[in-house]
ZANURO-514697 format. One record per atom (N, C-alpha, C): x, y, z; atom name; residue number from 1; residue in three letters; chain. Coordinates in steps of 0.05 Angstrom, whole numbers, plus 5000, padded with zeros to 4 digits. Example, Ala and Ser with C-alpha at 12.3 -4.5 7.8 and 13.67 -1.06 7.14 Angstrom:
# residues 2
(r (5264 4886 5156) "N" 1 "ALA" "A") (r (5246 4910 5156) "CA" 1 "ALA" "A") (r (5264 4934 5156) "C" 1 "ALA" "A") (r (5257 4955 5142) "N" 2 "SER" "A") (r (5273 4979 5143) "CA" 2 "SER" "A") (r (5258 5001 5157) "C" 2 "SER" "A") 
END
This chain:
# residues 167
(r (7874 0747 8886) "N" 1 "THR" "A") (r (7861 0771 8870) "CA" 1 "THR" "A") (r (7884 0802 8872) "C" 1 "THR" "A") (r (7890 0806 8899) "N" 2 "GLU" "A") (r (7912 0825 8897) "CA" 2 "GLU" "A") (r (7937 0820 8886) "C" 2 "GLU" "A") (r (7947 0798 8888) "N" 3 "VAL" "A") (r (7972 0797 8873) "CA" 3 "VAL" "A") (r (7967 0801 8844) "C" 3 "VAL" "A") (r (7945 0792 8829) "N" 4 "LEU" "A") (r (7939 0792 8799) "CA" 4 "LEU" "A") (r (7937 0818 8792) "C" 4 "LEU" "A") (r (7917 0836 8812) "N" 5 "LEU" "A") (r (7916 0866 8806) "CA" 5 "LEU" "A") (r (7943 0883 8808) "C" 5 "LEU" "A") (r (7956 0872 8823) "N" 6 "PHE" "A") (r (7984 0887 8830) "CA" 6 "PHE" "A") (r (8003 0878 8805) "C" 6 "PHE" "A") (r (8008 0857 8796) "N" 7 "MET" "A") (r (8020 0844 8777) "CA" 7 "MET" "A") (r (8013 0862 8747) "C" 7 "MET" "A") (r (7989 0860 8745) "N" 8 "SER" "A") (r (7976 0867 8720) "CA" 8 "SER" "A") (r (7982 0899 8715) "C" 8 "SER" "A") (r (7979 0913 8742) "N" 9 "SER" "A") (r (7984 0942 8740) "CA" 9 "SER" "A") (r (8012 0953 8731) "C" 9 "SER" "A") (r (8029 0930 8737) "N" 10 "PHE" "A") (r (8057 0939 8725) "CA" 10 "PHE" "A") (r (8064 0928 8702) "C" 10 "PHE" "A") (r (8043 0911 8687) "N" 11 "SER" "A") (r (8051 0901 8658) "CA" 11 "SER" "A") (r (8059 0926 8641) "C" 11 "SER" "A") (r (8044 0944 8635) "N" 12 "PRO" "A") (r (8054 0961 8618) "CA" 12 "PRO" "A") (r (8082 0974 8623) "C" 12 "PRO" "A") (r (8091 0972 8649) "N" 13 "LEU" "A") (r (8125 0983 8654) "CA" 13 "LEU" "A") (r (8138 0958 8643) "C" 13 "LEU" "A") (r (8131 0937 8649) "N" 14 "LEU" "A") (r (8150 0912 8641) "CA" 14 "LEU" "A") (r (8154 0913 8610) "C" 14 "LEU" "A") (r (8133 0916 8598) "N" 15 "ILE" "A") (r (8134 0919 8566) "CA" 15 "ILE" "A") (r (8152 0939 8555) "C" 15 "ILE" "A") (r (8148 0965 8569) "N" 16 "VAL" "A") (r (8171 0988 8567) "CA" 16 "VAL" "A") (r (8199 0975 8571) "C" 16 "VAL" "A") (r (8203 0967 8591) "N" 17 "PHE" "A") (r (8227 0961 8599) "CA" 17 "PHE" "A") (r (8237 0936 8586) "C" 17 "PHE" "A") (r (8222 0920 8569) "N" 18 "ALA" "A") (r (8231 0895 8551) "CA" 18 "ALA" "A") (r (8237 0914 8523) "C" 18 "ALA" "A") (r (8225 0936 8516) "N" 19 "LEU" "A") (r (8234 0950 8489) "CA" 19 "LEU" "A") (r (8256 0964 8493) "C" 19 "LEU" "A") (r (8261 0976 8517) "N" 20 "LEU" "A") (r (8282 0990 8525) "CA" 20 "LEU" "A") (r (8311 0974 8527) "C" 20 "LEU" "A") (r (8307 0947 8531) "N" 21 "GLY" "A") (r (8323 0935 8541) "CA" 21 "GLY" "A") (r (8341 0944 8564) "C" 21 "GLY" "A") (r (8319 0947 8586) "N" 22 "THR" "A") (r (8332 0958 8613) "CA" 22 "THR" "A") (r (8346 0937 8630) "C" 22 "THR" "A") (r (8337 0914 8632) "N" 23 "PHE" "A") (r (8349 0898 8648) "CA" 23 "PHE" "A") (r (8365 0873 8636) "C" 23 "PHE" "A") (r (8360 0868 8610) "N" 24 "MET" "A") (r (8373 0844 8595) "CA" 24 "MET" "A") (r (8371 0854 8562) "C" 24 "MET" "A") (r (8385 0840 8553) "N" 25 "GLN" "A") (r (8389 0843 8529) "CA" 25 "GLN" "A") (r (8381 0816 8512) "C" 25 "GLN" "A") (r (8371 0823 8479) "N" 26 "GLY" "A") (r (8366 0798 8468) "CA" 26 "GLY" "A") (r (8335 0789 8471) "C" 26 "GLY" "A") (r (8333 0767 8460) "N" 27 "TRP" "A") (r (8310 0751 8459) "CA" 27 "TRP" "A") (r (8296 0746 8489) "C" 27 "TRP" "A") (r (8316 0741 8508) "N" 28 "ILE" "A") (r (8310 0733 8536) "CA" 28 "ILE" "A") (r (8293 0755 8548) "C" 28 "ILE" "A") (r (8306 0780 8545) "N" 29 "ASN" "A") (r (8292 0806 8555) "CA" 29 "ASN" "A") (r (8262 0807 8544) "C" 29 "ASN" "A") (r (8254 0796 8522) "N" 30 "TYR" "A") (r (8226 0798 8513) "CA" 30 "TYR" "A") (r (8213 0769 8526) "C" 30 "TYR" "A") (r (8224 0751 8527) "N" 31 "VAL" "A") (r (8209 0726 8535) "CA" 31 "VAL" "A") (r (8204 0730 8564) "C" 31 "VAL" "A") (r (8221 0743 8581) "N" 32 "VAL" "A") (r (8220 0745 8611) "CA" 32 "VAL" "A") (r (8198 0767 8615) "C" 32 "VAL" "A") (r (8203 0790 8607) "N" 33 "LEU" "A") (r (8188 0815 8614) "CA" 33 "LEU" "A") (r (8166 0817 8598) "C" 33 "LEU" "A") (r (8162 0809 8572) "N" 34 "VAL" "A") (r (8135 0809 8560) "CA" 34 "VAL" "A") (r (8116 0781 8569) "C" 34 "VAL" "A") (r (8131 0763 8579) "N" 35 "GLY" "A") (r (8119 0743 8588) "CA" 35 "GLY" "A") (r (8108 0743 8612) "C" 35 "GLY" "A") (r (8119 0759 8632) "N" 36 "LEU" "A") (r (8109 0768 8657) "CA" 36 "LEU" "A") (r (8083 0781 8656) "C" 36 "LEU" "A") (r (8082 0802 8634) "N" 37 "ALA" "A") (r (8062 0820 8629) "CA" 37 "ALA" "A") (r (8035 0805 8623) "C" 37 "ALA" "A") (r (8045 0788 8599) "N" 38 "LEU" "A") (r (8021 0774 8590) "CA" 38 "LEU" "A") (r (8012 0753 8612) "C" 38 "LEU" "A") (r (8027 0738 8625) "N" 39 "VAL" "A") (r (8020 0718 8646) "CA" 39 "VAL" "A") (r (7995 0730 8667) "C" 39 "VAL" "A") (r (8004 0758 8678) "N" 40 "SER" "A") (r (7996 0771 8695) "CA" 40 "SER" "A") (r (7968 0779 8686) "C" 40 "SER" "A") (r (7967 0790 8664) "N" 41 "ASN" "A") (r (7936 0797 8654) "CA" 41 "ASN" "A") (r (7923 0777 8646) "C" 41 "ASN" "A") (r (7936 0759 8633) "N" 42 "ILE" "A") (r (7912 0735 8626) "CA" 42 "ILE" "A") (r (7906 0722 8653) "C" 42 "ILE" "A") (r (7920 0722 8673) "N" 43 "GLY" "A") (r (7915 0706 8700) "CA" 43 "GLY" "A") (r (7893 0723 8707) "C" 43 "GLY" "A") (r (7892 0753 8709) "N" 44 "LEU" "A") (r (7870 0769 8720) "CA" 44 "LEU" "A") (r (7846 0767 8704) "C" 44 "LEU" "A") (r (7845 0764 8677) "N" 45 "ALA" "A") (r (7824 0763 8659) "CA" 45 "ALA" "A") (r (7810 0736 8669) "C" 45 "ALA" "A") (r (7822 0714 8674) "N" 46 "MET" "A") (r (7816 0690 8682) "CA" 46 "MET" "A") (r (7801 0688 8706) "C" 46 "MET" "A") (r (7816 0704 8723) "N" 47 "PHE" "A") (r (7803 0704 8750) "CA" 47 "PHE" "A") (r (7773 0722 8750) "C" 47 "PHE" "A") (r (7777 0745 8738) "N" 48 "PHE" "A") (r (7749 0758 8730) "CA" 48 "PHE" "A") (r (7725 0740 8722) "C" 48 "PHE" "A") (r (7734 0726 8701) "N" 49 "LYS" "A") (r (7717 0707 8690) "CA" 49 "LYS" "A") (r (7705 0684 8712) "C" 49 "LYS" "A") (r (7727 0674 8723) "N" 50 "TYR" "A") (r (7713 0655 8746) "CA" 50 "TYR" "A") (r (7701 0662 8766) "C" 50 "TYR" "A") (r (7708 0694 8774) "N" 51 "ALA" "A") (r (7686 0703 8792) "CA" 51 "ALA" "A") (r (7662 0709 8788) "C" 51 "ALA" "A") (r (7651 0711 8761) "N" 52 "GLN" "A") (r (7633 0713 8748) "CA" 52 "GLN" "A") (r (7611 0695 8754) "C" 52 "GLN" "A") (r (7620 0670 8760) "N" 53 "LYS" "A") (r (7609 0645 8766) "CA" 53 "LYS" "A") (r (7595 0642 8793) "C" 53 "LYS" "A") (r (7610 0665 8809) "N" 54 "ARG" "A") (r (7596 0663 8844) "CA" 54 "ARG" "A") (r (7574 0669 8843) "C" 54 "ARG" "A") (r (7558 0669 8866) "N" 55 "GLU" "A") (r (7536 0682 8869) "CA" 55 "GLU" "A") (r (7542 0712 8880) "C" 55 "GLU" "A") (r (7526 0732 8871) "N" 56 "PRO" "A") (r (7531 0756 8875) "CA" 56 "PRO" "A") (r (7516 0769 8903) "C" 56 "PRO" "A") (r (7526 0787 8915) "N" 57 "ASP" "A") (r (7509 0806 8931) "CA" 57 "ASP" "A") (r (7494 0827 8919) "C" 57 "ASP" "A") (r (7473 0833 8931) "N" 58 "GLU" "A") (r (7454 0853 8920) "CA" 58 "GLU" "A") (r (7457 0880 8939) "C" 58 "GLU" "A") (r (7469 0905 8927) "N" 59 "VAL" "A") (r (7475 0924 8938) "CA" 59 "VAL" "A") (r (7457 0951 8927) "C" 59 "VAL" "A") (r (7443 0970 8945) "N" 60 "ILE" "A") (r (7429 0990 8941) "CA" 60 "ILE" "A") (r (7448 1016 8939) "C" 60 "ILE" "A") (r (7449 1032 8921) "N" 61 "VAL" "A") (r (7470 1051 8913) "CA" 61 "VAL" "A") (r (7457 1077 8933) "C" 61 "VAL" "A") (r (7472 1090 8950) "N" 62 "LYS" "A") (r (7463 1111 8968) "CA" 62 "LYS" "A") (r (7471 1136 8949) "C" 62 "LYS" "A") (r (7496 1133 8947) "N" 63 "SER" "A") (r (7512 1155 8931) "CA" 63 "SER" "A") (r (7537 1140 8917) "C" 63 "SER" "A") (r (7543 1161 8895) "N" 64 "VAL" "A") (r (7564 1146 8887) "CA" 64 "VAL" "A") (r (7585 1173 8870) "C" 64 "VAL" "A") (r (7612 1164 8870) "N" 65 "GLY" "A") (r (7630 1184 8859) "CA" 65 "GLY" "A") (r (7649 1162 8839) "C" 65 "GLY" "A") (r (7660 1179 8823) "N" 66 "LYS" "A") (r (7686 1163 8800) "CA" 66 "LYS" "A") (r (7702 1163 8816) "C" 66 "LYS" "A") (r (7722 1140 8808) "N" 67 "ARG" "A") (r (7752 1139 8821) "CA" 67 "ARG" "A") (r (7770 1137 8799) "C" 67 "ARG" "A") (r (7763 1138 8772) "N" 68 "ASP" "A") (r (7781 1137 8750) "CA" 68 "ASP" "A") (r (7809 1154 8749) "C" 68 "ASP" "A") (r (7808 1170 8761) "N" 69 "GLY" "A") (r (7833 1191 8761) "CA" 69 "GLY" "A") (r (7851 1179 8782) "C" 69 "GLY" "A") (r (7846 1165 8797) "N" 70 "ASP" "A") (r (7869 1145 8814) "CA" 70 "ASP" "A") (r (7886 1130 8794) "C" 70 "ASP" "A") (r (7869 1115 8776) "N" 71 "ALA" "A") (r (7890 1099 8760) "CA" 71 "ALA" "A") (r (7907 1120 8741) "C" 71 "ALA" "A") (r (7899 1139 8732) "N" 72 "ILE" "A") (r (7914 1158 8714) "CA" 72 "ILE" "A") (r (7939 1169 8737) "C" 72 "ILE" "A") (r (7930 1180 8758) "N" 73 "GLY" "A") (r (7949 1188 8771) "CA" 73 "GLY" "A") (r (7967 1168 8781) "C" 73 "GLY" "A") (r (7961 1144 8788) "N" 74 "TYR" "A") (r (7986 1126 8801) "CA" 74 "TYR" "A") (r (8001 1119 8771) "C" 74 "TYR" "A") (r (7994 1116 8747) "N" 75 "PHE" "A") (r (8006 1113 8721) "CA" 75 "PHE" "A") (r (8023 1134 8718) "C" 75 "PHE" "A") (r (8017 1159 8719) "N" 76 "ALA" "A") (r (8031 1178 8710) "CA" 76 "ALA" "A") (r (8054 1190 8735) "C" 76 "ALA" "A") (r (8048 1185 8760) "N" 77 "THR" "A") (r (8060 1187 8781) "CA" 77 "THR" "A") (r (8086 1169 8783) "C" 77 "THR" "A") (r (8082 1143 8783) "N" 78 "TYR" "A") (r (8095 1120 8791) "CA" 78 "TYR" "A") (r (8109 1106 8769) "C" 78 "TYR" "A") (r (8097 1105 8746) "N" 79 "ILE" "A") (r (8108 1089 8727) "CA" 79 "ILE" "A") (r (8119 1100 8704) "C" 79 "ILE" "A") (r (8112 1121 8695) "N" 80 "LEU" "A") (r (8119 1135 8671) "CA" 80 "LEU" "A") (r (8145 1147 8676) "C" 80 "LEU" "A") (r (8160 1158 8700) "N" 81 "PRO" "A") (r (8185 1163 8701) "CA" 81 "PRO" "A") (r (8203 1145 8700) "C" 81 "PRO" "A") (r (8198 1119 8711) "N" 82 "PHE" "A") (r (8215 1095 8713) "CA" 82 "PHE" "A") (r (8224 1084 8687) "C" 82 "PHE" "A") (r (8204 1092 8666) "N" 83 "ALA" "A") (r (8206 1081 8636) "CA" 83 "ALA" "A") (r (8225 1097 8625) "C" 83 "ALA" "A") (r (8227 1120 8630) "N" 84 "ALA" "A") (r (8242 1144 8622) "CA" 84 "ALA" "A") (r (8275 1140 8630) "C" 84 "ALA" "A") (r (8278 1124 8647) "N" 85 "LEU" "A") (r (8305 1123 8657) "CA" 85 "LEU" "A") (r (8326 1110 8641) "C" 85 "LEU" "A") (r (8345 1115 8635) "N" 86 "ALA" "A") (r (8365 1107 8620) "CA" 86 "ALA" "A") (r (8386 1090 8634) "C" 86 "ALA" "A") (r (8382 1064 8636) "N" 87 "VAL" "A") (r (8400 1048 8653) "CA" 87 "VAL" "A") (r (8420 1028 8633) "C" 87 "VAL" "A") (r (8445 1033 8646) "N" 88 "SER" "A") (r (8466 1025 8625) "CA" 88 "SER" "A") (r (8484 1004 8649) "C" 88 "SER" "A") (r (8485 1004 8673) "N" 89 "ASN" "A") (r (8500 0989 8685) "CA" 89 "ASN" "A") (r (8482 0979 8715) "C" 89 "ASN" "A") (r (8498 0961 8728) "N" 90 "TRP" "A") (r (8484 0945 8745) "CA" 90 "TRP" "A") (r (8471 0967 8765) "C" 90 "TRP" "A") (r (8483 0984 8776) "N" 91 "GLN" "A") (r (8480 1002 8797) "CA" 91 "GLN" "A") (r (8454 1018 8791) "C" 91 "GLN" "A") (r (8449 1026 8766) "N" 92 "GLN" "A") (r (8430 1039 8754) "CA" 92 "GLN" "A") (r (8406 1015 8756) "C" 92 "GLN" "A") (r (8405 0996 8746) "N" 93 "ARG" "A") (r (8386 0979 8744) "CA" 93 "ARG" "A") (r (8379 0966 8776) "C" 93 "ARG" "A") (r (8397 0961 8794) "N" 94 "LEU" "A") (r (8388 0958 8819) "CA" 94 "LEU" "A") (r (8373 0981 8833) "C" 94 "LEU" "A") (r (8382 1009 8823) "N" 95 "ALA" "A") (r (8367 1028 8833) "CA" 95 "ALA" "A") (r (8331 1032 8823) "C" 95 "ALA" "A") (r (8327 1023 8799) "N" 96 "VAL" "A") (r (8304 1016 8784) "CA" 96 "VAL" "A") (r (8288 1001 8804) "C" 96 "VAL" "A") (r (8302 0975 8806) "N" 97 "VAL" "A") (r (8288 0951 8823) "CA" 97 "VAL" "A") (r (8282 0965 8856) "C" 97 "VAL" "A") (r (8298 0977 8865) "N" 98 "MET" "A") (r (8292 0980 8890) "CA" 98 "MET" "A") (r (8272 1004 8892) "C" 98 "MET" "A") (r (8270 1026 8879) "N" 99 "VAL" "A") (r (8244 1044 8871) "CA" 99 "VAL" "A") (r (8218 1027 8863) "C" 99 "VAL" "A") (r (8221 1008 8846) "N" 100 "LEU" "A") (r (8202 0997 8845) "CA" 100 "LEU" "A") (r (8187 0980 8870) "C" 100 "LEU" "A") (r (8203 0966 8884) "N" 101 "LEU" "A") (r (8198 0956 8907) "CA" 101 "LEU" "A") (r (8190 0970 8928) "C" 101 "LEU" "A") (r (8198 0997 8931) "N" 102 "VAL" "A") (r (8185 1013 8953) "CA" 102 "VAL" "A") (r (8156 1022 8940) "C" 102 "VAL" "A") (r (8154 1024 8912) "N" 103 "VAL" "A") (r (8129 1032 8898) "CA" 103 "VAL" "A") (r (8111 1008 8905) "C" 103 "VAL" "A") (r (8121 0980 8899) "N" 104 "GLY" "A") (r (8102 0957 8905) "CA" 104 "GLY" "A") (r (8096 0958 8934) "C" 104 "GLY" "A") (r (8113 0963 8952) "N" 105 "CYS" "A") (r (8108 0960 8981) "CA" 105 "CYS" "A") (r (8085 0978 8991) "C" 105 "CYS" "A") (r (8090 1009 8980) "N" 106 "LEU" "A") (r (8070 1025 8988) "CA" 106 "LEU" "A") (r (8040 1019 8977) "C" 106 "LEU" "A") (r (8044 1007 8956) "N" 107 "TYR" "A") (r (8018 0995 8934) "CA" 107 "TYR" "A") (r (8003 0980 8951) "C" 107 "TYR" "A") (r (8012 0954 8964) "N" 108 "VAL" "A") (r (8009 0935 8981) "CA" 108 "VAL" "A") (r (7999 0941 9007) "C" 108 "VAL" "A") (r (8012 0958 9018) "N" 109 "ARG" "A") (r (8008 0967 9048) "CA" 109 "ARG" "A") (r (7983 0988 9046) "C" 109 "ARG" "A") (r (7979 1001 9029) "N" 110 "ALA" "A") (r (7957 1018 9028) "CA" 110 "ALA" "A") (r (7937 1002 9014) "C" 110 "ALA" "A") (r (7936 0979 9007) "N" 111 "HIS" "A") (r (7913 0963 8997) "CA" 111 "HIS" "A") (r (7903 0979 8969) "C" 111 "HIS" "A") (r (7916 0991 8953) "N" 112 "LEU" "A") (r (7911 1002 8930) "CA" 112 "LEU" "A") (r (7908 0986 8904) "C" 112 "LEU" "A") (r (7898 0956 8909) "N" 113 "PHE" "A") (r (7897 0942 8892) "CA" 113 "PHE" "A") (r (7876 0944 8865) "C" 113 "PHE" "A") (r (7856 0959 8874) "N" 114 "TYR" "A") (r (7838 0970 8851) "CA" 114 "TYR" "A") (r (7849 0989 8830) "C" 114 "TYR" "A") (r (7869 1001 8838) "N" 115 "ILE" "A") (r (7886 1025 8818) "CA" 115 "ILE" "A") (r (7902 1010 8799) "C" 115 "ILE" "A") (r (7890 1007 8772) "N" 116 "ASN" "A") (r (7906 0985 8752) "CA" 116 "ASN" "A") (r (7902 1004 8728) "C" 116 "ASN" "A") (r (7918 1011 8716) "N" 117 "PRO" "A") (r (7920 1023 8686) "CA" 117 "PRO" "A") (r (7912 1008 8668) "C" 117 "PRO" "A") (r (7916 0977 8669) "N" 118 "VAL" "A") (r (7907 0958 8649) "CA" 118 "VAL" "A") (r (7872 0956 8648) "C" 118 "VAL" "A") (r (7860 0957 8673) "N" 119 "LEU" "A") (r (7831 0955 8675) "CA" 119 "LEU" "A") (r (7823 0983 8659) "C" 119 "LEU" "A") (r (7830 1005 8661) "N" 120 "ALA" "A") (r (7822 1028 8654) "CA" 120 "ALA" "A") (r (7827 1024 8623) "C" 120 "ALA" "A") (r (7847 1018 8613) "N" 121 "LEU" "A") (r (7847 1010 8586) "CA" 121 "LEU" "A") (r (7831 0994 8571) "C" 121 "LEU" "A") (r (7820 0975 8587) "N" 122 "VAL" "A") (r (7800 0955 8575) "CA" 122 "VAL" "A") (r (7771 0962 8579) "C" 122 "VAL" "A") (r (7766 0987 8588) "N" 123 "GLY" "A") (r (7739 0994 8591) "CA" 123 "GLY" "A") (r (7728 0996 8620) "C" 123 "GLY" "A") (r (7739 0987 8641) "N" 124 "PHE" "A") (r (7736 0983 8664) "CA" 124 "PHE" "A") (r (7732 1014 8679) "C" 124 "PHE" "A") (r (7710 1023 8697) "N" 125 "GLN" "A") (r (7711 1045 8710) "CA" 125 "GLN" "A") (r (7710 1036 8742) "C" 125 "GLN" "A") (r (7718 1060 8755) "N" 126 "LEU" "A") (r (7722 1054 8786) "CA" 126 "LEU" "A") (r (7703 1071 8796) "C" 126 "LEU" "A") (r (7684 1063 8820) "N" 127 "PHE" "A") (r (7664 1078 8831) "CA" 127 "PHE" "A") (r (7666 1077 8859) "C" 127 "PHE" "A") (r (7665 1100 8877) "N" 128 "ASP" "A") (r (7665 1097 8906) "CA" 128 "ASP" "A") (r (7630 1100 8907) "C" 128 "ASP" "A") (r (7625 1075 8919) "N" 129 "ILE" "A") (r (7591 1076 8929) "CA" 129 "ILE" "A") (r (7590 1069 8955) "C" 129 "ILE" "A") (r (7569 1090 8966) "N" 130 "GLU" "A") (r (7562 1092 8996) "CA" 130 "GLU" "A") (r (7538 1068 8990) "C" 130 "GLU" "A") (r (7540 1048 9005) "N" 131 "ILE" "A") (r (7515 1032 9010) "CA" 131 "ILE" "A") (r (7505 1029 9039) "C" 131 "ILE" "A") (r (7486 1016 9049) "N" 132 "GLU" "A") (r (7477 1019 9073) "CA" 132 "GLU" "A") (r (7489 1029 9100) "C" 132 "GLU" "A") (r (7516 1009 9101) "N" 133 "ASP" "A") (r (7532 1009 9122) "CA" 133 "ASP" "A") (r (7563 1020 9122) "C" 133 "ASP" "A") (r (7571 1023 9094) "N" 134 "ARG" "A") (r (7597 1030 9087) "CA" 134 "ARG" "A") (r (7597 1044 9058) "C" 134 "ARG" "A") (r (7623 1052 9054) "N" 135 "THR" "A") (r (7631 1055 9031) "CA" 135 "THR" "A") (r (7646 1033 9015) "C" 135 "THR" "A") (r (7639 1024 8987) "N" 136 "ILE" "A") (r (7659 1002 8979) "CA" 136 "ILE" "A") (r (7668 1021 8950) "C" 136 "ILE" "A") (r (7686 1007 8939) "N" 137 "ILE" "A") (r (7699 1009 8913) "CA" 137 "ILE" "A") (r (7688 0987 8897) "C" 137 "ILE" "A") (r (7674 1002 8868) "N" 138 "VAL" "A") (r (7663 0979 8853) "CA" 138 "VAL" "A") (r (7680 0979 8820) "C" 138 "VAL" "A") (r (7686 0959 8813) "N" 139 "ILE" "A") (r (7697 0959 8788) "CA" 139 "ILE" "A") (r (7674 0951 8768) "C" 139 "ILE" "A") (r (7675 0966 8750) "N" 140 "SER" "A") (r (7647 0963 8733) "CA" 140 "SER" "A") (r (7653 0970 8705) "C" 140 "SER" "A") (r (7637 0958 8690) "N" 141 "LYS" "A") (r (7639 0966 8656) "CA" 141 "LYS" "A") (r (7623 0988 8646) "C" 141 "LYS" "A") (r (7603 0996 8670) "N" 142 "LYS" "A") (r (7585 1018 8668) "CA" 142 "LYS" "A") (r (7601 1046 8669) "C" 142 "LYS" "A") (r (7588 1060 8649) "N" 143 "ARG" "A") (r (7605 1089 8650) "CA" 143 "ARG" "A") (r (7593 1110 8669) "C" 143 "ARG" "A") (r (7565 1099 8680) "N" 144 "PHE" "A") (r (7554 1112 8702) "CA" 144 "PHE" "A") (r (7531 1097 8721) "C" 144 "PHE" "A") (r (7533 1102 8741) "N" 145 "ILE" "A") (r (7517 1090 8761) "CA" 145 "ILE" "A") (r (7499 1108 8775) "C" 145 "ILE" "A") (r (7472 1105 8779) "N" 146 "SER" "A") (r (7457 1127 8793) "CA" 146 "SER" "A") (r (7454 1120 8817) "C" 146 "SER" "A") (r (7449 1142 8834) "N" 147 "ASN" "A") (r (7441 1137 8864) "CA" 147 "ASN" "A") (r (7411 1124 8867) "C" 147 "ASN" "A") (r (7405 1104 8880) "N" 148 "GLY" "A") (r (7384 1090 8881) "CA" 148 "GLY" "A") (r (7383 1065 8864) "C" 148 "GLY" "A") (r (7405 1061 8849) "N" 149 "ALA" "A") (r (7410 1038 8832) "CA" 149 "ALA" "A") (r (7414 1017 8846) "C" 149 "ALA" "A") (r (7403 0988 8842) "N" 150 "SER" "A") (r (7411 0965 8847) "CA" 150 "SER" "A") (r (7431 0947 8834) "C" 150 "SER" "A") (r (7454 0941 8849) "N" 151 "LEU" "A") (r (7477 0930 8833) "CA" 151 "LEU" "A") (r (7482 0904 8849) "C" 151 "LEU" "A") (r (7488 0884 8826) "N" 152 "LYS" "A") (r (7500 0857 8835) "CA" 152 "LYS" "A") (r (7533 0859 8835) "C" 152 "LYS" "A") (r (7539 0849 8856) "N" 153 "VAL" "A") (r (7571 0854 8859) "CA" 153 "VAL" "A") (r (7581 0828 8872) "C" 153 "VAL" "A") (r (7607 0828 8867) "N" 154 "LEU" "A") (r (7624 0800 8871) "CA" 154 "LEU" "A") (r (7645 0812 8890) "C" 154 "LEU" "A") (r (7657 0805 8914) "N" 155 "SER" "A") (r (7669 0815 8933) "CA" 155 "SER" "A") (r (7695 0803 8921) "C" 155 "SER" "A") (r (7715 0821 8925) "N" 156 "LEU" "A") (r (7742 0811 8918) "CA" 156 "LEU" "A") (r (7760 0813 8939) "C" 156 "LEU" "A") (r (7749 0834 8964) "N" 157 "ASN" "A") (r (7761 0836 8987) "CA" 157 "ASN" "A") (r (7740 0850 9006) "C" 157 "ASN" "A") (r (7744 0863 9029) "N" 158 "ASP" "A") (r (7728 0870 9045) "CA" 158 "ASP" "A") (r (7716 0895 9034) "C" 158 "ASP" "A") (r (7729 0911 9015) "N" 159 "TYR" "A") (r (7716 0938 9007) "CA" 159 "TYR" "A") (r (7721 0940 8973) "C" 159 "TYR" "A") (r (7731 0922 8963) "N" 160 "ILE" "A") (r (7731 0922 8934) "CA" 160 "ILE" "A") (r (7711 0905 8922) "C" 160 "ILE" "A") (r (7701 0907 8900) "N" 161 "PHE" "A") (r (7673 0894 8886) "CA" 161 "PHE" "A") (r (7676 0897 8855) "C" 161 "PHE" "A") (r (7673 0873 8848) "N" 162 "LEU" "A") (r (7670 0873 8817) "CA" 162 "LEU" "A") (r (7637 0873 8811) "C" 162 "LEU" "A") (r (7629 0889 8797) "N" 163 "GLU" "A") (r (7599 0886 8787) "CA" 163 "GLU" "A") (r (7599 0857 8768) "C" 163 "GLU" "A") (r (7579 0846 8782) "N" 164 "LYS" "A") (r (7568 0821 8761) "CA" 164 "LYS" "A") (r (7560 0824 8735) "C" 164 "LYS" "A") (r (7579 0806 8717) "N" 165 "ASN" "A") (r (7577 0809 8682) "CA" 165 "ASN" "A") (r (7592 0838 8675) "C" 165 "ASN" "A") (r (7610 0843 8695) "N" 166 "ALA" "A") (r (7625 0867 8682) "CA" 166 "ALA" "A") (r (7652 0857 8668) "C" 166 "ALA" "A") (r (7655 0832 8672) "N" 167 "GLY" "A") (r (7686 0824 8659) "CA" 167 "GLY" "A") (r (7684 0804 8635) "C" 167 "GLY" "A") 
END
C-alpha cells in the first residue's frame, strides 16, 4: 500500500519529466516514465478495488477535520519546482534524482503515504477523524463527514483507512 501510494504520488512528475525530456530523449523516454506513472496508478486502483472485498471495521466519528490541503501543499512545495528545472547534462540530472530521493526518504520516514495529489484529482478527500481511542486518517469519496457518523473503513496501516465503497 505504502509503495503504491508513494509511487502514484510522483506519477504527475514522471509525466512532466517525460514531456520535458528531462532524463532521456525519444520514445524510450515516454515508454519508461509514462509507463511507470501508469503502472503505479493502475496498481493503486487495483489495490483499492481488492481492498473493498475485505471485511470493514465500523467506527463512530467523535470529531472530524479535513486534510485536503496536505496534498496541495505536498504537490506545490515538492513536485512543481522540480518540474521547472531545465536539465541538460548528467550533473543536473543527478542533482534532480538526489533531491527526489531526499523528498522520497522524508515522505517514507514521516509516513505521509496518504498525501497523494492523484487521489485528490480523482475525487478522494482526506479526513482527520477522532474515534474512540485515537485519531485516524480516512480516505473517502465523501465531501463531508459529520460528527457522530458511523463509517465502515478498511485499514491500510495503523492509522490510515480507506472508507468502504470509496474506491
